[in-house]
One Martini backbone bead per residue (centre of mass of N, CA, C, O) as a GRO file, in nm:
protein
  259
    1MET     BB    1   0.102   0.033   0.013
    2ASP     BB    2   0.068   0.365   0.037
    3GLU     BB    3   0.248   0.553   0.267
    4GLN     BB    4   0.092   0.830   0.226
    5ILE     BB    5  -0.198   0.690   0.303
    6ILE     BB    6  -0.057   0.455   0.474
    7THR     BB    7  -0.014   0.371   0.813
    8ASP     BB    8   0.220   0.102   0.905
    9SER     BB    9   0.385  -0.053   1.162
   10GLY     BB   10   0.407  -0.382   1.129
   11GLY     BB   11   0.324  -0.529   1.359
   12ALA     BB   12   0.237  -0.832   1.552
   13GLY     BB   13   0.000  -0.730   1.671
   14LYS     BB   14  -0.276  -0.613   1.724
   15VAL     BB   15  -0.538  -0.422   1.563
   16LEU     BB   16  -0.531  -0.068   1.493
   17VAL     BB   17  -0.775   0.155   1.347
   18PHE     BB   18  -0.751   0.486   1.202
   19LEU     BB   19  -0.999   0.752   1.168
   20HIS     BB   20  -1.059   1.046   1.047
   21GLY     BB   21  -1.183   1.353   1.003
   22PHE     BB   22  -1.296   1.635   0.899
   23LEU     BB   23  -1.041   1.805   0.759
   24GLU     BB   24  -0.836   1.573   0.774
   25SER     BB   25  -0.581   1.335   0.872
   26LYS     BB   26  -0.363   1.093   0.972
   27ALA     BB   27  -0.185   1.306   1.131
   28VAL     BB   28  -0.363   1.325   1.397
   29TRP     BB   29  -0.224   1.033   1.502
   30ASP     BB   30   0.086   1.040   1.539
   31THR     BB   31   0.111   1.095   1.851
   32PHE     BB   32  -0.117   0.925   1.980
   33THR     BB   33   0.002   0.628   1.877
   34GLN     BB   34   0.282   0.577   2.009
   35PRO     BB   35   0.203   0.392   2.269
   36PHE     BB   36   0.102   0.143   2.062
   37LEU     BB   37   0.348   0.026   1.892
   38GLU     BB   38   0.457  -0.210   2.072
   39ALA     BB   39   0.168  -0.388   2.104
   40TYR     BB   40   0.071  -0.287   1.814
   41ARG     BB   41  -0.097  -0.266   1.515
   42VAL     BB   42  -0.080   0.038   1.334
   43ILE     BB   43  -0.345   0.210   1.155
   44ALA     BB   44  -0.357   0.477   0.911
   45ILE     BB   45  -0.606   0.665   0.718
   46ASP     BB   46  -0.671   0.816   0.421
   47LEU     BB   47  -0.939   0.935   0.319
   48PRO     BB   48  -1.122   1.008   0.065
   49GLY     BB   49  -0.976   1.330  -0.026
   50PHE     BB   50  -0.750   1.304   0.197
   51GLY     BB   51  -0.462   1.417   0.212
   52LYS     BB   52  -0.306   1.186  -0.014
   53ASN     BB   53  -0.609   1.099  -0.108
   54THR     BB   54  -0.661   1.233  -0.443
   55ALA     BB   55  -0.835   1.064  -0.594
   56PRO     BB   56  -1.086   1.058  -0.785
   57ARG     BB   57  -1.445   1.087  -0.715
   58THR     BB   58  -1.794   1.010  -0.729
   59SER     BB   59  -1.784   0.954  -0.407
   60TYR     BB   60  -1.827   1.072  -0.040
   61SER     BB   61  -1.942   0.858   0.113
   62MET     BB   62  -1.951   0.651   0.380
   63GLU     BB   63  -1.967   0.387   0.214
   64GLU     BB   64  -1.722   0.438   0.029
   65ALA     BB   65  -1.516   0.468   0.255
   66ALA     BB   66  -1.563   0.185   0.376
   67ALA     BB   67  -1.477   0.030   0.121
   68TYR     BB   68  -1.188   0.134   0.129
   69VAL     BB   69  -1.108   0.019   0.401
   70TYR     BB   70  -1.154  -0.273   0.322
   71GLN     BB   71  -0.939  -0.283   0.097
   72VAL     BB   72  -0.702  -0.225   0.279
   73LEU     BB   73  -0.735  -0.466   0.478
   74LYS     BB   74  -0.725  -0.683   0.263
   75ALA     BB   75  -0.439  -0.611   0.153
   76LEU     BB   76  -0.323  -0.654   0.465
   77GLU     BB   77  -0.455  -0.915   0.588
   78ILE     BB   78  -0.707  -0.827   0.770
   79LYS     BB   79  -0.952  -0.977   0.994
   80LYS     BB   80  -0.897  -0.805   1.266
   81CYS     BB   81  -1.032  -0.516   1.457
   82VAL     BB   82  -0.993  -0.196   1.587
   83LEU     BB   83  -1.214   0.075   1.538
   84VAL     BB   84  -1.119   0.424   1.499
   85GLY     BB   85  -1.347   0.711   1.504
   86HIS     BB   86  -1.338   1.045   1.406
   87SER     BB   87  -1.623   1.155   1.358
   88MET     BB   88  -1.641   1.093   1.041
   89GLY     BB   89  -1.486   0.827   1.101
   90GLY     BB   90  -1.730   0.710   1.259
   91TYR     BB   91  -1.926   0.697   1.022
   92VAL     BB   92  -1.749   0.501   0.864
   93ALA     BB   93  -1.731   0.279   1.080
   94LEU     BB   94  -2.038   0.218   1.079
   95ALA     BB   95  -2.053   0.138   0.782
   96PHE     BB   96  -1.856  -0.092   0.816
   97ALA     BB   97  -2.009  -0.252   1.040
   98GLU     BB   98  -2.263  -0.310   0.871
   99LYS     BB   99  -2.093  -0.490   0.644
  100TYR     BB  100  -1.811  -0.588   0.840
  101ARG     BB  101  -1.848  -0.707   1.142
  102THR     BB  102  -1.649  -0.962   1.147
  103MET     BB  103  -1.385  -0.758   1.160
  104LEU     BB  104  -1.473  -0.690   1.454
  105SER     BB  105  -1.357  -0.641   1.806
  106GLY     BB  106  -1.397  -0.319   1.790
  107LEU     BB  107  -1.545   0.013   1.883
  108CYS     BB  108  -1.463   0.367   1.832
  109LEU     BB  109  -1.629   0.666   1.932
  110PHE     BB  110  -1.467   0.970   1.852
  111HIS     BB  111  -1.663   1.200   1.850
  112SER     BB  112  -1.939   1.036   1.775
  113SER     BB  113  -2.223   0.902   1.561
  114ALA     BB  114  -2.535   0.717   1.485
  115LEU     BB  115  -2.671   0.966   1.416
  116PRO     BB  116  -2.833   1.175   1.239
  117ASP     BB  117  -2.908   1.449   1.107
  118THR     BB  118  -3.063   1.711   1.168
  119LYS     BB  119  -3.238   1.951   1.028
  120GLU     BB  120  -3.046   2.175   1.126
  121LYS     BB  121  -2.778   2.038   1.035
  122LYS     BB  122  -2.846   2.021   0.736
  123GLU     BB  123  -2.858   2.329   0.700
  124VAL     BB  124  -2.565   2.379   0.775
  125ARG     BB  125  -2.440   2.215   0.549
  126THR     BB  126  -2.562   2.380   0.318
  127LYS     BB  127  -2.429   2.649   0.404
  128THR     BB  128  -2.140   2.547   0.376
  129ILE     BB  129  -2.142   2.500   0.077
  130LYS     BB  130  -2.212   2.792  -0.005
  131PHE     BB  131  -1.974   2.930   0.134
  132ILE     BB  132  -1.740   2.788  -0.017
  133LYS     BB  133  -1.827   2.864  -0.304
  134LYS     BB  134  -1.807   3.179  -0.245
  135ASN     BB  135  -1.522   3.202  -0.044
  136GLY     BB  136  -1.375   2.950   0.020
  137LEU     BB  137  -1.166   2.747   0.207
  138ASP     BB  138  -0.980   2.939   0.361
  139VAL     BB  139  -1.200   3.103   0.501
  140PHE     BB  140  -1.333   2.868   0.645
  141MET     BB  141  -1.077   2.764   0.808
  142ASN     BB  142  -1.026   3.025   0.986
  143SER     BB  143  -1.315   2.928   1.162
  144PHE     BB  144  -1.335   2.606   1.216
  145VAL     BB  145  -1.133   2.491   1.441
  146ALA     BB  146  -1.142   2.636   1.720
  147PRO     BB  147  -1.448   2.539   1.803
  148LEU     BB  148  -1.348   2.235   1.864
  149PHE     BB  149  -1.254   2.362   2.118
  150SER     BB  150  -1.241   2.446   2.427
  151PRO     BB  151  -1.283   2.758   2.549
  152ALA     BB  152  -1.112   2.724   2.821
  153ARG     BB  153  -0.841   2.596   2.626
  154ARG     BB  154  -0.774   2.719   2.339
  155LYS     BB  155  -0.500   2.884   2.384
  156TYR     BB  156  -0.321   2.605   2.414
  157PHE     BB  157  -0.390   2.523   2.079
  158SER     BB  158  -0.246   2.685   1.843
  159LYS     BB  159  -0.076   2.469   1.703
  160GLU     BB  160  -0.307   2.271   1.634
  161ILE     BB  161  -0.482   2.472   1.480
  162LYS     BB  162  -0.276   2.531   1.260
  163MET     BB  163  -0.243   2.243   1.154
  164LEU     BB  164  -0.546   2.186   1.085
  165THR     BB  165  -0.578   2.423   0.891
  166ALA     BB  166  -0.367   2.327   0.685
  167ILE     BB  167  -0.495   2.059   0.613
  168GLY     BB  168  -0.764   2.175   0.509
  169LYS     BB  169  -0.642   2.366   0.282
  170ASN     BB  170  -0.524   2.094   0.123
  171THR     BB  171  -0.803   2.043   0.032
  172SER     BB  172  -1.034   1.969  -0.183
  173ILE     BB  173  -1.332   2.097  -0.268
  174GLU     BB  174  -1.462   1.842  -0.373
  175ALA     BB  175  -1.422   1.675  -0.112
  176VAL     BB  176  -1.561   1.862   0.086
  177LEU     BB  177  -1.841   1.872  -0.047
  178GLY     BB  178  -1.881   1.566  -0.053
  179ALA     BB  179  -1.861   1.520   0.257
  180VAL     BB  180  -2.092   1.699   0.343
  181LYS     BB  181  -2.305   1.537   0.190
  182GLY     BB  182  -2.244   1.264   0.325
  183MET     BB  183  -2.320   1.355   0.612
  184ARG     BB  184  -2.605   1.466   0.555
  185ASN     BB  185  -2.700   1.168   0.415
  186ARG     BB  186  -2.676   0.999   0.642
  187LYS     BB  187  -2.766   0.735   0.831
  188LYS     BB  188  -2.903   0.560   1.064
  189ARG     BB  189  -2.693   0.348   1.318
  190THR     BB  190  -2.811   0.213   1.586
  191LYS     BB  191  -2.832  -0.086   1.494
  192VAL     BB  192  -2.532  -0.141   1.501
  193LEU     BB  193  -2.517  -0.120   1.809
  194LYS     BB  194  -2.735  -0.332   1.882
  195ASP     BB  195  -2.581  -0.571   1.701
  196ALA     BB  196  -2.332  -0.581   1.856
  197ARG     BB  197  -2.056  -0.832   1.922
  198TYR     BB  198  -1.898  -0.587   2.033
  199PRO     BB  199  -1.731  -0.355   2.174
  200VAL     BB  200  -1.795  -0.012   2.291
  201LEU     BB  201  -1.642   0.313   2.256
  202PHE     BB  202  -1.700   0.622   2.419
  203ILE     BB  203  -1.597   0.957   2.327
  204ALA     BB  204  -1.654   1.260   2.523
  205GLY     BB  205  -1.726   1.605   2.521
  206LYS     BB  206  -1.875   1.847   2.720
  207ASP     BB  207  -1.793   2.087   2.485
  208ASP     BB  208  -1.929   1.959   2.247
  209GLN     BB  209  -2.085   2.086   1.936
  210ALA     BB  210  -2.084   1.852   1.720
  211VAL     BB  211  -2.094   1.620   1.954
  212THR     BB  212  -2.294   1.584   2.193
  213LEU     BB  213  -2.351   1.470   2.502
  214GLU     BB  214  -2.648   1.393   2.450
  215GLN     BB  215  -2.593   1.201   2.216
  216THR     BB  216  -2.419   1.000   2.369
  217LEU     BB  217  -2.623   0.930   2.598
  218ALA     BB  218  -2.840   0.817   2.386
  219GLN     BB  219  -2.628   0.562   2.295
  220CYS     BB  220  -2.458   0.406   2.529
  221THR     BB  221  -2.708   0.187   2.587
  222ILE     BB  222  -2.731   0.009   2.324
  223PRO     BB  223  -2.512  -0.162   2.372
  224ALA     BB  224  -2.423  -0.447   2.540
  225ASN     BB  225  -2.110  -0.330   2.521
  226ALA     BB  226  -2.008  -0.045   2.712
  227THR     BB  227  -1.790   0.242   2.702
  228VAL     BB  228  -1.738   0.556   2.891
  229LEU     BB  229  -1.593   0.882   2.806
  230LEU     BB  230  -1.596   1.179   3.003
  231LEU     BB  231  -1.490   1.517   2.919
  232ALA     BB  232  -1.369   1.778   3.063
  233ASN     BB  233  -1.276   2.050   2.901
  234THR     BB  234  -1.399   1.932   2.616
  235GLY     BB  235  -1.439   1.886   2.292
  236HIS     BB  236  -1.362   1.743   1.965
  237MET     BB  237  -1.025   1.702   2.055
  238GLY     BB  238  -0.907   1.466   2.258
  239MET     BB  239  -0.622   1.395   2.132
  240PHE     BB  240  -0.530   1.694   2.234
  241GLU     BB  241  -0.678   1.776   2.506
  242LYS     BB  242  -0.676   1.441   2.615
  243PRO     BB  243  -0.444   1.219   2.567
  244LEU     BB  244  -0.411   1.038   2.820
  245GLU     BB  245  -0.708   0.962   2.868
  246THR     BB  246  -0.760   0.843   2.580
  247GLN     BB  247  -0.532   0.639   2.575
  248ASN     BB  248  -0.611   0.479   2.829
  249ALA     BB  249  -0.895   0.398   2.733
  250LEU     BB  250  -0.806   0.248   2.476
  251ARG     BB  251  -0.615   0.048   2.607
  252ALA     BB  252  -0.817  -0.087   2.799
  253PHE     BB  253  -1.011  -0.172   2.578
  254ALA     BB  254  -0.815  -0.347   2.409
  255GLU     BB  255  -0.720  -0.536   2.643
  256SER     BB  256  -1.017  -0.653   2.701
  257ILE     BB  257  -1.054  -0.783   2.380
  258LEU     BB  258  -0.759  -0.866   2.314
  259VAL     BB  259  -0.645  -1.224   2.267
   0.00000   0.00000   0.00000
């Protein structure tokens, strides 16, 4: 596989697969995954249209992205994994779980949701498309990233905000608009959680405005086996805002199910 698109630690341990969120790339996991490299095989993927994965696509739906993830794992001869999806990556992970659930030994929704967009959120997505078409991606990115962090601690993450803004600005407008439509049109997947024969980890920020605490609380009792981490003074970016807490939670989750 192309190393620019797929990061594969190549370790002999059990497999953790990381999927990034909207206007991100696999680079968001570079530092976060370091503590896992010794004990696990760690894979991070640039989803279609993001990072270095710039091949033209006819669709940027969550289902198409999930099919791409499947092809990657198949090519890497991976039969079982824990799938970790941040935000949009969680939507992709749920679409993957719906179709390829026998490949999962665990699922982590990292600031993500099995619920569809509300009517109001769909309207916001449509306005986002219109805004980007009119004003360009650079203008959009200048105000997109900072609100993803908790207001109480936002000033401490200027470096991370700058990095994420740069990643977003390097994304093609075609992919961005396609992904917004894909998220807007995604279906409800709470049944995936209800039917899960594997444990599910929910990670939620109490100050998250993108995937609210209320949304997470409404879902975390659906799976038969669920673990929940609720983070104070944290927005939508727990891998940066609370790295130790989220790393420890994921490690404990993985150790409890990977045998």
